[in-house]
N, C-alpha and C positions, 0 to 999 in steps of 0.2 A: 704388574711387575714383569711378567713374561714378555709383554709387548715392548717394554723399555729395553730389556736384555736382547730381544730379537732385533730391534731397531739398531742398537749399538753394534751388534755382530755384523749386520749388513753394512754399516758405515765402515767398520774396520776391514771387512772383506773387500769392499769396493776400493777403498783407499790403497790397500796393498796391491790389488790387481792393476791399478792405474800406473804403478811404477814398473811392474813386470810386463804388462801388456798394454802399451799405449793405445792400441786399436780399441780396447774395451772402453777407454775414456771417450773416444770419439763416438762410439755406438751409444753409450749411456747418456752422453750429452745430447745426442740426436733424439733418443727416447724421451729425455726430459723436455726438450723443446717441443716435441710432438704432443706430449701430455699437456704441457702448458698451453699449446695452441688449442687443444680440445677444450680446456677450461675457458679460454677467451671466446671461442666460438659458442660455447654453451651460454656464457654470460650475455653475449650479443643477441642470441636468439631469444633469450628470456626477456630482455629489455625491449626487443623489437616486436614481440608478439602483441603486447598491449591488450591482452584479452582475446585476440584473434584466434590463438591456438585453442583456447577453451571452447569458443563458439564453433570452430570447425569440427572439433572432436565431438561436441555435443550433437551437432546436426548430422554428422557422417557416421554415426554408430547405430543406425536404425536396425541393421541386421548383421549377422555374423560375417558375411563376406564383405560388406562395406566397411565394417570395423577392421577386418583383416587388411583391406586395401589402404585404409587410412593409416594404420600402423606402419605398413611398408613405405608409404609415401613420406610420412613424418620422419621416419628414421633415415631414409635416403637423403632427406634435407638436413636433418640434425647431425647425421653421420655418427650416431652413438646409440646403439641398442640399449646400453645401460641407462643412458639419460632418458630415452623413451620409456623404458620400463619403470624407472623411478617416478617420472611424471604420471604415468598411468596408475601406479600404486596410489599416488596422491589424489588423482581424480576419482578412483574407486573409493578411497577412504572418505572423500567428501561427497560421494554419491553423484558426482557430475556425470559419471557413466556407470552402468550396471557391471556386476562381476562378469557376466557372460561377454559383454562388449569389451570389457577391459582385458579379458583373457584372449579374445580375438586380436585385440590391438598389440599385445606383447608377442603373440605368435607372428603377426605381420611384421613386427619390428625386426624379427630374425631375418626375414627376406630382405627388408630394407637395408640392413647392415651389409649385405653382400654387394650393394652398389659401390661402396668404398673399396671393397676388395677388387672389383672389376677395374676401377679407376687406377688403383695402385699397380695392379698387374699389367695394365695396358700402357700406362704413361709414367708411373712413378719411378720406374727403374730405367727408363729410356730417354725421357726428356730432361733437360737441365733446368729443373723447376726452381733451383735456387736463384736463377736470374729473375724469376717472377716474385720471389719471396721478398727481396729487398724493397722494391717500390711499394708493395703491400704493407710492409712494416712501417715505412715512412708515412704513407697516407693514413694508415690506421691510427698511428700515434697522433697525427694532427687532428683527425676527426674525433678521437677519444678525448682530447683536451678541450673540446668545445662544450658549450652549455646545453645545447638542444638535446632532448632525450633521444630522438630518432638518430640524430647525428652521432651521438656517443655510441649508440648500439651498433651503427654501421661501422664505426671505428673498431669496436671489439671484434666484429665479424672479420674485417680485413686483417686485424692483428692475428686472429686465430688461424686464418688460412695461411698467412705469411709464416707463422711459427710452425704450422704443419708442414709446409713445403721445406722450410729450413731443416726441420727435424728429419724428414725423409732423406734430404741431401746428406746430412751427417751420418745417418744410419747406413746409407749406401756407400759412403766413403770408408766408414769403419769396416764394413763387411768386405770391401775390396782389399783392405790391408790385412784382414784377419786370415791367418792360415788355418786356425782351428778354434771353434767355440764349442767345447765339449758339452756345456750345459744345454745348448740348443740343438747341436747337430749330432749328438750321440745317437746311435741306433738303439732306441729303447724297445723296439718291437711295437706292435700295434697297440696293445693295452697300455704299455709303458708310455708311448707317445701321447695317447689320450690323457693319461694321468699327468704327464709333464706339461701338456698344454693347459690343462685345468689349473694346476698349481701356479704356473707362470702368469696366467691371466688374472687369477685371484690376487697375486702379489702386485701386478702392475695396474689392476683395476681398469683395464682397457683391452678388449679383444683386438681392436684396430692396431694398437701399438705392437702387440705380439705378431699379428699378421704382417705388419710392415717388416719386422725382423725376419719372419719366415720367407717372405717374398724376396727380400734382399739377399738372404742366404741362398735361395734357389737361383737368383740371378748370377751369383758367383760360384755356382756348382758346389756349394757346401752342404746342400740338403737335397735328397731325392724326393720325387713326387710322393712316394709311399709314406715317407717320414712326414712330409708336409701335410698330407691328408689326415694323419693321426693327430698332429698338433692342432689342425683346424677344428677337428671334432672337439678337442679339449677346450679350445677357446670358446666354443658355443656353450659348453657346460659352465666354465668358469665365469662367464659374464653374468650369470644369474645371481651371483653373490651380492652385487650392488643393489639389486631390487630386494633381495632378502634382508640386507642391512637396513634399507629404507623402511621395510615393513615392520621392523621391531616396534616402532612407535606408532604404527598405523592401526586402523580398526580391524575387526575380524575379517571383513571382506578384503582389506588390503593384504593381510597375511595369507588369505586363501589365494589371492592372485599371485603372490610371490611363490607359493608352493606350486601353483599351476604352471608357472613359467619354468620351474625346475623340472616338473614332470614332463612337460612338452619336450625339453631338451633331452631328457633321459630316454623318452620313448623314441625320439628320432635316432638317438645313439644306438638303442637296442635293435632297431630295424635295419641299421646300416652295418654295424660291426660284424654280426655273424655272416653277412653276405658281402663282405668287403671286396673279394675278387670280382663278384658280379657287378658291384658299383664301379669298380675301376674299369671294367670292360665297357660299361655304359658310358662312362666319361670319355674313354678313348673313341667309342663309336660316334658320340656327339661331337667330339673334337674334329673328327674327320669331316663331318657335315659342315661344321662352322669354320673349317680351314685354320684350326689352331692346334693341329696334331703335333707340331714341332715347338709349341710354346707351353711349357709345363706350368708357368705362372698363371696363364689364362685357364689352364685345365684345373688348377686349384680353385680359381674363382668360380668356375663352372660347378665343381663339386660342392663348394660352399652353398651355392644357390640350390642345387638338387637336394642337399641335406635338409635345408630349411623348408623346401617345398614338400618333401616327403613327410616331415613332421606335421606340417599344416594339413595335408590331405588325410593324415591319420586322426588328428584331433578335431578339426573344424566340423566335420559331419556329425560328430558325437559330442558337440560342445555342451549340450544340455546335460548329458550323462556325466561329463567331466565336472561340470559345476556341482551337480548333486554329490559326486564323489568327494569333492573338496569340502562341501558342507558337512559330510559325514566325518571326514578326517579332522576338520577344525569346526566343531559344533558351536552353535550360538549358546551362550550361557543362558540358563533358564532364569526368567525374571521371578522375583519373589512377590507374590500377590498379597501377602500379609502387610499390616500397617508398618511402615518403615519410616515414620517421620523422624527427622534427625534429632538426636539428643545431644546435650552439650559435649559428651565425650567422643562423639563421632568426628571424623575428619571432614573439613569443608569440601564442597564440590569444586572440582577444577576442570578446566577445558581439556578435552582429550585429544583434539585434532591440531591444536596450535603448537606444533613442534618446531625445532630448529630445521629439520629436514623440509618441512612444509614451506618455510620462508624462502627456500631456494627457487620456488616455482610460483610466481605471482598469481597466475590464473588459479591454481589449486589453493593458494593461500587465501585469496578472496572468497572462494567457494567455502573454504573451511571457516572463515569468519562469518559468512552467511549462516552456515550450519550451527555454529556456536551461538550466534545471535538468535537463531530460532529456538535453541535450547533455553536461552535466557528468557525468551518470550513464554515458553511453556512453563518454566519454573515460576515466572511472574504470575501467570494465570493461576497456577496451583496455590501460590502463596496468597493471592487475593481471595481465592475461594475459601481458604482457611480463615482469613480475616473477616469475611462476610458471613461465616457460619453456614456454608453450603458445600455439599459434596462436589468435587471437581467435575464428575461426569455430567452433572446437571447444567454446567455451563456450555456443554456441547449438545444439549438436548433441549431445543426451544419448544418442543411439544409438551413437555411435562410442566404443569403449573407449579408455581412457587408456593410453599407453605409459610405462613406468617409465624408458625410455631418454631421457636429456636430450640433445637435438640441439645442434650447434654454435650459439652464440648471440652476438649482438653485445654487446660489453662496455660498454653505455651505462648510466650511472647513473640510477636511478629518480628521484633528486632533480632532476637536470637535465631529465628529461622532464616532471616535475611542474611545474617553473618555466615550461616552454615550452607545455605542453598544458593545464594546469589552473589555475595560480595566478591569472593575469590574468583568466581567465574568471570565476573565483569572486569576485575583487575587484569586477568589473563588476556581478555579481549583487547583492552586498551593498550597493554604492553606490547602485544603482538602487532597491533596496528601501528604503533610507533616504530617498531623494528623494521617493518616492510615499507613504510611510507616513502622513504627516499629511493627505493629501488623499483618503483612502479611508474607506469606512464600516467600522464595527466588524467586521461579518461578513467583509468583504474583508481586513481586517487579520489575522483568524485564518488565512485562506488564505495570506496573505503569510508569517506566522510558520511555517506548516507547510512551505512551500517552502524557507525558509531552514534549517529544521531538517533537512530531507532533504539539502540541500547540505552542511551541517556534518557529517552522518554520512558522506557520500562522502569528504570531505576527511580525516576521522578514519581511514577505511579506508586511504587512500593513505599517510598518515603512519605508520601501523602497518606497512604493506607495506615501507616504506623500512627499518624495523628487521629485518623478517623476511627480506628478500631477501638481506641479507649472509650470514645463516646458510644459506639455501638455496644460494647460490652456492658456499659453502665445503663443504657436505656432500653435495649431490646429484651433483656431478661425480666423486666418488670412490666407485666401486662397492664398495670394501673397507672403507669407513667404517662402524663398528658402529652409528652412529645414522642412517645413510642411510634405512633403511626407515621410521623414525619421521617423518623429514622428508617422505618421499613420502606418508605418511598425512596430514600437515598440509596438504600441497599438494592432495591429493585432496579433503580436507574443504572447502576453500575453493571448489574447482571445482564440487563437488557442490552446495554452497549456491547458487552463482550459477545453475547449471542449474535448480535447484528454483524459484528466483525467476522465471525465465523461464517455467517451467511454470505457475506461479500466474497470470502475466499472460495466458497463452494460454487458460486455462479461466475463462470469465466466470461460470460457475455456482457456483464455489467460494465458500464463506464465508471471507473473507480472515482474519478473526480466528482461526477454528478452524485454518485452514491454517498460519498463522504460528505458532500455539501448537504444533502438531505438528512443524513444522520446527525450532523452537528446542528442543523436547524431544529430537528425534533428534540435534540438534547437541550437546546435553549428553551423550548416550550415547557420542558419538565422542570426548569429551574424554579426553585422556591421563591426567588425574588421577582418572578414574572407573574402576572395575573393577580388573583385575589387571595392566593394561598397564604402569603405572609400577613396581610391585613386581618384575615379571619383568625389566623393563629394568635395574633396579638390581642384580639378581642376576647379570647378565651380567659375566663376568670382565673383558671388554675395556672396560667402562664406567668412566669416571673421574668423580670428583665435578664436574669442570668441565663435562664432557659433560652430566651430569644437570641441573646448574643452568641451563645454556644452553637445554636442551630444554624444561625447565619454563617458562622465560620465553617461549620462542618458541611454546609451546602456548597460553599466555595471549594472545599477540599474534595468533595465527591465530584464536582464539575471538573476539577483539575485532573483527577484520576482518569475520568472518562476521556478527556481530550488527549492526555498523554498516551493512553492505550491506542486511541484511534490514530494519532500521528505516527507512533512507532509501527503499528501494524500496516499502515498504508505504505510505509517505506519498504517493508518486507514484501508486500503485494507487488509493488512496482518493480522490485528486484527479482520478481519471478519466484518467490518462495511461498506460493499458496499452500503447498502441502504441509509446511511447518505450522500454519495457522489452522487448517481445517482438520488435521488429524494429529494424534499424539505422537510426538517424536519418540523413537525407540529408546533413545538414550535416557529419557525421563519417564519411561513407562512404569518403572517401579515406584516412582513418586506419585504419578497421577492415578494409577490403578492400585492404590495402596489399601483399598478396602474402605469400609464405612467408618469414618472417624468417630461418629457419635455412638457406635455400638460396641466399642472396644473396652469400655470400662477403664479408660486410662486415668492414671493419677496425675494431678497437676504437677508441673515442674517448677 
């Protein structure tokens, strides 16, 4: 309700000001064009990246300083520290980069954002950039209407630059006509200027847009250097709100990163504000050296760079301590190690990472899908272990022999557990994939289809398990049943397959294609329909035709389960998700490490 009232008040205030101050209409139109240009530029870079951005960041974040340099370079290219911060929050949430590397990236983005300030100060108020805007808008529109993915992304980039130039032109024209803009040019004092800059940046959701206004006001002698410096500090604080909003739906590490970004800006502010006269003297001294002593706009850009460098030199050397502080401020929730198998009254498991904000960044969206696909695999393995009457940890320990004795087991239906643990998660994955399919490049679309194919294989394995588990429950608990030993063999076949998959994930030197071929060949040898197993079984006097028919069907079901798990796991291995297979994902630790199912004395459901 408050947001609606506030928005309505802004509309009324702007409409009124347009009649009494025509220059405000010109300035706000320029800001609108500038912000729209930022959106077009952002869309163009998203489509053009085609997974390149994710690969660059993943490879270039080996240490803190390379991460810092990568953040600075990426932001100088994207020209939006807010966008860089949001992308980094997404990457940290999906574990594409570590929290430490992500923090160095967002600190570097602060320095990268100063590149735009230098350009605007040097050329934005001097060159008639509107002459370049018109051809860019025409060419950008033509390219954007084409069918090619790369061509359309190039069109968005040209449109973005064109609207940026046009917006700066109108802001400059409006400032030249304005005699007074009290909201921006009032002498708030140092702290008041910082607060005003913060609030205005939060409202505009763009530090660049406010800095364009500040530089335009300075060019028309409406703002002094001291006032501009205070507003500049405020823009650095205000720009952290975008990442903070993006972190609301992020993981714990994503929220830690957003808090770390805010702490970085606040630390830089606290080491600058108390010594502001000294910093101004430093700016003036360096201005003399750089021959910009008579150019206050260039001095503002210099101060903007020094501000972010000072914060980086303060935080980067103690990055490890900063990460530990963030972990203390936002602790990881303790996992419950008691049995927490889902009961009918519990809510179904849903995907945590597949949010609307994640859809805005294809690289992070694909990584999030991979992560959720890995969680689906882990939950599939946990559910299969339940259906096979074996503790989950035994599937990860091939050194421990299997016992043919079936322990007391809760009489929960696999179908009910599937609905609570798997179905909604799978639906979230498929819906998210449909939503992003049209906004990604062809190469990314191939990865998307691969992830969906892996998930379909896991679902197929669970559906087959529902059929097999009925026979296992009927035949394994009766030690005198003539077909019991054959069902124990089917059970061991599936368990051995899962253990072998985990071994493939552990050995990074193996050729996956050859290893999978050998695994399927071994699986074929274990088939009941090969060799003399079936003929010997049929010769048994205690065997009935009904027993034989049921066992043949269940043999095929077990074979399908094994092949589905192999095919799905191989896709994850090829996608580079070995960790998902060889170790338990933190998101399902409470399900896999839920204690000994057979020793809890559970009542049947």
